[in-house]
C-alpha positions in Angstrom: -11.4 4.7 -7.3 -11.3 7.4 -10.0 -8.6 5.7 -12.1 -8.7 8.3 -14.8 -8.1 11.1 -12.4 -5.2 9.2 -10.8 -3.8 8.5 -14.3 -3.9 12.2 -15.2 -2.3 13.3 -12.0 0.6 10.9 -12.6 1.7 13.2 -15.4 1.7 16.3 -13.1 3.1 14.6 -10.0 5.7 12.6 -12.0 6.6 15.1 -14.7 10.3 14.9 -13.9 10.3 11.2 -14.1 8.2 11.4 -17.4 10.7 13.8 -19.0 13.6 11.5 -18.0 11.8 8.4 -19.2 10.8 10.1 -22.5 14.5 10.9 -23.2 15.5 7.3 -22.5 12.8 5.8 -24.6 13.3 8.2 -27.5 17.1 7.6 -27.4 16.4 3.8 -27.5 14.1 4.3 -30.4 16.7 6.2 -32.4 19.3 3.5 -31.6 16.9 0.8 -32.8 16.3 2.9 -36.0 20.0 3.0 -36.7 20.4 -0.8 -36.1 17.6 -1.6 -38.5 19.0 0.6 -41.2 22.4 -1.2 -40.9 20.5 -4.5 -41.0 18.7 -3.4 -44.2 22.0 -2.7 -46.0 22.1 -6.4 -46.8 20.7 -6.7 -50.3 18.6 -9.9 -49.8 17.0 -8.5 -46.7 16.3 -5.1 -48.3 14.7 -6.8 -51.3 12.6 -9.0 -49.0 11.3 -6.0 -47.0 10.6 -4.1 -50.2 8.5 -6.9 -51.6 6.6 -7.4 -48.3 3.7 -5.1 -47.4 1.6 -4.5 -44.3 -1.7 -2.7 -44.7 -0.7 -1.7 -48.2 2.7 -0.1 -47.2 6.0 -1.8 -47.9 7.8 -3.2 -44.9 10.9 -1.4 -45.9 9.2 2.0 -45.9 7.9 1.3 -42.5 11.2 0.1 -41.0 13.1 3.1 -42.5 10.6 5.7 -41.2 12.2 7.4 -38.1 8.9 8.8 -37.0 7.5 5.3 -36.5 10.3 4.6 -34.0 9.9 7.9 -32.2 6.1 7.4 -32.0 6.5 3.9 -30.5 9.1 5.2 -28.0 6.9 8.1 -26.9 3.9 5.8 -26.6 5.8 3.3 -24.4 7.1 6.2 -22.2 3.5 7.4 -21.7 2.2 3.9 -20.9 5.1 3.3 -18.5 4.2 6.6 -16.7 0.9 5.1 -15.6 3.0 3.0 -13.2 4.1 6.1 -11.3 1.3 5.5 -8.8 2.9 2.1 -8.0 6.4 1.7 -6.5 8.4 -1.3 -5.6 12.1 -1.7 -4.7 14.2 -4.1 -2.7 16.1 -3.0 0.4 19.8 -3.2 -0.3 21.5 -6.3 1.0 18.2 -8.1 1.8 15.4 -10.0 0.1 12.9 -7.6 1.6 10.7 -5.5 -0.7 9.1 -2.1 -0.1 6.0 -1.4 -2.1 3.7 1.6 -2.3 0.3 0.7 -3.7 -2.3 3.3 -4.9 -5.3 1.2 -4.3 -8.1 0.1 -1.9 -6.3 -1.7 0.9 -8.5 -4.8 0.4 -7.4 -5.2 -3.2 -3.8 -6.1 -2.0 -2.8 -9.6 -1.3 -1.3 -10.3 2.1 -2.0 -10.0 5.8 -3.9 -6.7 6.5 -3.2 -4.3 9.3 -6.5 -2.5 10.2 -6.4 0.4 12.7 -8.9 0.1 15.5 -9.8 1.8 18.7 -8.6 0.7 22.1 -11.9 -1.1 22.9 -12.0 -3.0 19.6 -15.7 -2.1 19.3 -17.0 -3.0 15.9 -20.6 -1.8 15.9 -21.5 0.6 13.3 -23.3 2.8 15.8 -20.0 3.2 17.6 -17.3 3.4 14.9 -19.3 5.1 12.1 -19.0 4.2 8.4 -15.8 6.1 7.2 -13.0 4.1 8.8 -11.1 1.2 7.3 -12.5 -1.0 10.1 -16.1 -0.2 9.1 -15.4 -0.8 5.4 -14.0 -4.2 6.4 -17.0 -5.1 8.5 -19.2 -4.2 5.5 -17.2 -6.7 3.4 -17.8 -9.6 5.7 -19.4 -12.7 4.0 -20.4 -15.0 6.9 -21.3 -18.6 6.6 -24.9 -19.1 5.3 -25.9 -20.8 8.6 -24.8 -17.8 10.7 -27.6 -15.9 12.4 -25.3 -13.0 13.5 -25.2 -9.6 12.0 -21.9 -8.4 10.6 -21.3 -6.3 13.7 -22.0 -9.2 16.0 -19.9 -11.6 14.0 -16.9 -9.2 14.1 -17.2 -8.5 17.8 -17.5 -12.2 18.6 -14.4 -13.0 16.5 -12.5 -10.2 18.2 -13.4 -11.3 21.7 -12.0 -14.7 21.0 -8.7 -13.1 19.7 -8.5 -10.8 22.7 -8.5 -13.9 25.0 -4.9 -14.7 24.3 -2.3 -14.1 27.1 -0.6 -11.4 24.9 -3.7 -9.4 24.7 -4.9 -10.0 28.3 -1.5 -8.6 29.5 -2.4 -5.3 27.8 -5.9 -5.1 29.2 -6.5 -2.0 31.3 -8.5 -2.0 34.6 -11.2 0.4 33.4 -14.1 -0.1 31.0 -15.6 2.4 28.6 -19.3 2.8 27.8 -20.1 3.3 24.1 -23.6 3.5 22.7 -25.1 1.8 25.8 -22.6 -1.1 26.1 -19.6 -1.5 28.3 -16.3 -2.5 26.6 -13.0 -3.6 28.1 -10.2 -1.2 27.2 -6.7 -2.1 26.1 -3.5 -0.1 25.8 -2.4 1.6 22.6 -0.5 -0.8 20.3 -2.5 -3.9 21.3 -2.7 -6.4 18.4 -5.6 -8.8 17.9 -5.0 -11.4 15.2 -8.2 -12.5 13.5 -9.2 -14.3 10.3 -12.2 -12.9 8.6 -14.3 -13.9 5.5 -13.9 -10.7 3.4 -15.5 -10.6 0.0 -15.8 -14.4 0.0 -12.1 -14.9 0.8 -10.5 -15.8 4.1 -8.1 -13.0 5.1 -5.7 -12.7 7.9 -6.1 -9.4 9.7 -4.1 -7.6 12.4 -6.3 -5.2 14.3 -4.1 -2.6 15.9 -5.3 -0.2 18.6 -4.2 3.3 17.6 -7.0 5.5 18.9 -9.2 5.9 21.9 -13.0 6.3 21.6 -14.1 9.3 23.6 -17.6 8.6 22.6 -19.4 7.0 19.7 -18.1 8.2 16.3 -15.3 10.2 18.0 -12.0 8.4 18.0 -9.0 10.4 19.1 -5.2 9.9 19.0 -2.1 12.0 18.5 1.2 11.6 16.7 3.2 10.3 19.7 0.7 7.6 20.6 0.3 6.6 16.9 4.0 6.3 16.3 4.4 4.4 19.6 1.7 2.0 18.4 3.5 1.5 15.1 6.7 0.8 17.0 4.9 -1.6 19.3 3.5 -3.4 16.3 7.0 -4.1 14.9 8.1 -5.3 18.3 5.2 -7.8 18.6 5.7 -9.0 15.0 9.4 -9.5 15.7 8.6 -11.7 18.6 5.6 -13.7 17.2 6.0 -13.3 13.4 3.1 -12.8 11.1 1.0 -15.5 9.5 2.0 -14.3 6.0 5.2 -12.9 4.6 3.4 -10.0 2.9 2.1 -7.3 5.2 -0.4 -4.6 3.9 -0.4 -1.4 6.0 -2.6 1.6 5.3 -1.5 5.2 6.1 -3.3 4.9 9.5 -4.2 7.2 12.3 -5.3 9.9 10.0 -8.7 10.9 8.7 -11.5 9.5 11.0 -9.0 8.8 13.8 -8.9 12.4 14.6 -5.1 13.0 14.6 -4.3 16.6 14.1 -0.6 17.0 14.9 0.9 14.8 12.2 0.0 15.0 8.5 -0.6 11.8 6.5 2.7 12.3 4.6 4.7 12.1 7.9 2.8 9.0 9.0 3.5 7.3 5.7 7.2 8.1 5.9 7.3 6.9 9.5 5.8 3.5 8.6 8.3 3.1 5.8 11.2 4.2 7.9 10.5 2.0 10.9 9.8 -1.0 8.8 13.1 -0.6 6.9 14.9 -0.2 10.3 13.4 -3.4 11.6 13.1 -5.4 8.4 16.0 -7.9 9.2 14.2 -9.2 12.2 10.5 -9.2 11.3 10.3 -12.2 9.0 8.3 -10.2 6.5 9.4 -10.4 2.8 7.2 -7.6 1.5 5.6 -4.5 3.0 2.9 -2.9 1.0 2.0 0.6 2.1 -1.5 1.1 0.8 -2.3 4.7 -0.1 -6.0 5.6 -0.5 -6.3 7.1 -4.0 -8.5 10.0 -2.8 -5.8 11.1 -0.4 -3.4 11.3 -3.4 -5.9 13.3 -5.4 -6.5 15.6 -2.5 -2.8 16.3 -2.2 -2.6 14.8 1.3 0.0 12.4 0.0 3.0 13.6 -2.1 3.7 10.5 -4.0 6.9 11.8 -5.7 8.4 12.7 -2.3 7.3 9.3 -0.8 8.9 7.4 -3.7 12.1 9.4 -3.3 12.1 8.6 0.4 11.5 4.9 -0.2 14.3 4.9 -2.7 16.7 6.4 -0.1 15.6 3.8 2.5 16.2 1.0 0.1 19.5 2.2 -1.1 21.0 3.2 2.2 19.4 1.1 5.0 20.4 2.2 8.5 21.0 -1.5 9.3 24.4 -0.9 7.7 25.4 0.8 10.9 24.1 -1.8 13.3 27.0 -3.0 15.5 25.0 -5.2 17.8 
């Protein structure tokens, strides 16, 4: 991640927030300056500060220099602005938190949602090397005695997960040939729960079928199927719960998945909105929406708009109108 470029863009994308924050910090600095001056009206304290020096300058001179306070206030405002690329707020009336994280999805703690194709194929010659799934496979750190390749280990683990009654009920009658091998196909929204050794750490992962492989390296989906898959995921989680109370979800279905009728910003808002609508019944305490930094730098994600939308969802949850 180009942290420096993200840091610089924060000042453009969040300029309104920066101006507002600067005013608050500078106002606070001036108030502190006035309080200190009142405090220094005490003769004994003024004499002590006058006789005490730091780096060759009397403490009294430093404490009565308004520029020092304004400089510290401005510096704190600038440092605080670096947090613009990270958002967190609690949904009103609940103990559930919405978070937007500008980071590699795997750097977030919690159960990961990884978008997959409807065959759950994991071979690199089928899925390519640009998807989150392929990045995850590359991070596998198998036991030393394993003789399987990362691709083989992933597909073996997934086959076991797909053997559950919940997954088998979503199995379709047809198979699909991909790169010379036949794969069973499952309906959109099928979830396979696996535990994988990623970067030397055991991670719980939800593999969610959101795209169909037309042929190797060519997954396809559309906005309707993607959003239905997201809705389906919440329904399944509401019934079976997750293994952790923090769920990490990427802005999925875009990029390599081939979706063309819904921009990433819309998909991001849909994930936030549907989670907020269902939060009371999911058993999840924290949702982290993981935004890929390059998408932010390429203006595919408007972070200021996304933060404003999350603020609205947290302040005015639609659950207030639930009469069931």
